N, C-alpha and C positions, 0 to 999 in steps of 0.2 A: 736598737738591735745592735748588739755589741759582742765584742772576741773576749776570751781570758784574757788579752794582756791588756787591753782600757784597763782595768780593776789593779788598784792599789793594795797584794796581798798583803804582803808588807804592814798595811795601818792598820786588820784586822783583829778589832777590839775583842779577844779573846773573854775578858770578864764578861761582856756584855752576851755577848752570847752563849756565855754558859749558866748564866741567869735567868734565861729567856727558854732556855730547850732542856737542860740537863739539872737544875737546881733541887728538881721533886721531879721522885720518878710517876711519868704519866701513863694511864690504861693504854697507849701506842706502843711505848716501851717494854711494859709487860710481857705485853703479846708476843714481838719482838723474839725477846729473849729469851720466850719458852718453846718461841723455832727455832730459834738458834740451835742452843738448848742441847734439844731433842734429834735437831739434822746432826750436830755436830759429835751427844754421846752414841750415837751409831757407827761414827767412822772407825777405822782403825789406822792408827797413828804411828808411827816407828819413835821409840823414842826419843830419836835426836832430831824431832820434827821441827821445823822450822817455818813459824807465819807472818804475816805481812800483813795489818791494814793500812788502806792507801784514802789519805788527805784527814786522818783522823780526826785532826782539830780540836777542839776540848771536848768530845767524845770518848772514852776508856772503856765504853760499855761491850766491841769486838771486841779489845785488847783484854778484857779478865773474861770474853768466855771460849779463847782460844788458852786461859792459862793449865787447866788437866793434860793439854792436850800436847803442848809447844815449851824445847826446850828455853827457844828461844826467841823472840817475836820481834820485828823490825816495825815502825810508824816511821813511816814516808808521810811529808808535810811540806806545805810551800811558805808557808807562812811565818816568819821570821817571827812574827808574837803570837801565835799558837807553838809554833817550836820549843817558844822560853815557855808557856805554860807545862806544858807537855814535858819539859823536864824539868819542873819543876816539882808537881805531880808524879812522876817516876822518885823524889826519893819521901814520897808519900802521901795516899789523897788523901781529898778531903773527902771529910765524914760523907754527903751526896751519895755517894758512889757506892757503900754500905746499902742502900734499900736496893740496886741495881746486882750485884753479890747476891743479898738474901734468894733475889726469884732466880739465878743460876745457882744455888746449894739449896737447891730442893730437889737436884740430882744426887746422887752419893760421889758422882764424880765429881761435881765439885767441896765436893765436904770435906775431901779426905785434905783440903789446902786448907791448915790450918790460920794458914798468918799469911791470907791473897797482898796483903799492904805489899807485905818483902818478897813474898812472889815477883811480884807484878816490875818490880824495882830488880830486882836483878835478871827477872828472863826479858823486859823490855830493850829497847834502845831506838833515840830517836835519831835519822837522818833526813836532811830536807832532798826533794826530789820533784824536781817540775812534770808533770803527770805528761806535757805534752814534748818534753827532752826524751833523750836515750831513756835505754832501758837497761837496768843494770844487770853485769850478767849474773848474776845468781840466778837463783829461779827454786821460788817457794813452794812446803810441800800444803796449804792452806794459807789461803786469801778472803778478806773484806776488805768492803768497800761499804760505808756507811752517810747516805745522802751528799756524795758528790759529783755523779758524774753532774747532771743536771742542775748543779748549782753551782756553776765554772763558768756558764756561757751563756750567751743566747739563741746560737748556732748550732744544727743541728750536724753539723761536720762536724766538729768540738766534741758535740755529745758523742758519738759514733767513737772517736777514737779514744779517747778514753776510756770506753768502757773496752775498746778492742787492748791498750798497753794494759790496763789492770789485768786483765786475762791471758796478755802474753807476760806476765811475771809469776808465772806458777806452774813448775812442772804436770804436763799434758797427765786426764782423769784427777790432776788434785783438785778434793772439794772448794769451795767458795760459794759464799753470803753477798747477798747487796740489794740495800735498802736505796729507796727511792722518794721523794715528793713526787704526788701526781699534782698536774697540771697546775705545777708553784707555776710566781705571776714575777719569780722575783723578792727579794726579802732584805730588810737595812738593821744593820747594825753599828751599834755607838754612833748612830746620826751621818752611815755612810750606806747607798744603794747597791748590794751587790743583786749578779745578773740570775737568770734563770730560764732552763730550758724545761717549756709546757712536757712536758707525755706521759703517755697514759696505759691505758695494759696493754694494747693492745697494739699501741707504737714499739711497746718497750717487749715485747715479743717478736715482732718483725725483727728487731736490733738484735736480740738475745738466741738468735738460731742456728748462727752459725756457728757460737761458740763457746758452750755448753751443749751436757749433752745430761741425760733424766731431769733435766730442767724443776722445779717446781712454784707457782706464781702464788703469792697471796695477795690479798687488798683488804688494806684499812680505812672502813671510812670518816670521814674528819671527825671526830668526841666534841663532849659535851663542850669542852671547855680546847678551842686549839689553840695549838701554837703561838698561831699568827696568822690574819688575812690572805687569801690570796692561793692557796693551796687545798684542793678534793678530797686531799688522801694519802696516803702511805701504801707502796708497795718495797715487795719484799721478793728476791727471788733466792733459790739457793740451787745449786747442781753441782758439776764437775768441767773443768776444765779444757776440751778439746783436745 
């Protein structure tokens, strides 16, 4: 058992994590993208809406999902290695993300963006932020946090804090999407072991009840080609911050 501070997040191997998780579009990613796409396309956003993705790591598809709705997108990330990778990708993201964009572009709201690479480069910015630190003054209009809260600690109190800190970034009533690895036992990246808090759907509902309204939960079992050992599925929740 160890808390967040016990791990060297600046030494996170961004390329190794990318290769194992996002080099290809997995069935679970497709299903997540479809749900997020339909949820966001059902919302009404102001022209100057500002989105935030927390703990972006090497996952660009939360930011891509916000492109039609946000003039600006903040990517908040603690790891120096991940921030370096993100900065490079914002200059023109790699071809593996085209498949993710194609799923989003099955809806006309995304198809109107002819050059998503240019749009992401113009809209997104990378900022260092520790989820256990102070909350920025800015309150965002839309937020995503994918596979973060359960993947940064083994302690339930820190998991609970991460959920609350994410929600505190958003304006009351702002739509949000979060995803989780279910019952994760931790993971290895570039030969280093990183933590996890084992959350299931029942526990997550308990954790989230005071944070959001209109929440819908989805669970996906492990597919025929698991991303790694030591998890039992994925969970997605979307709703509106209280």
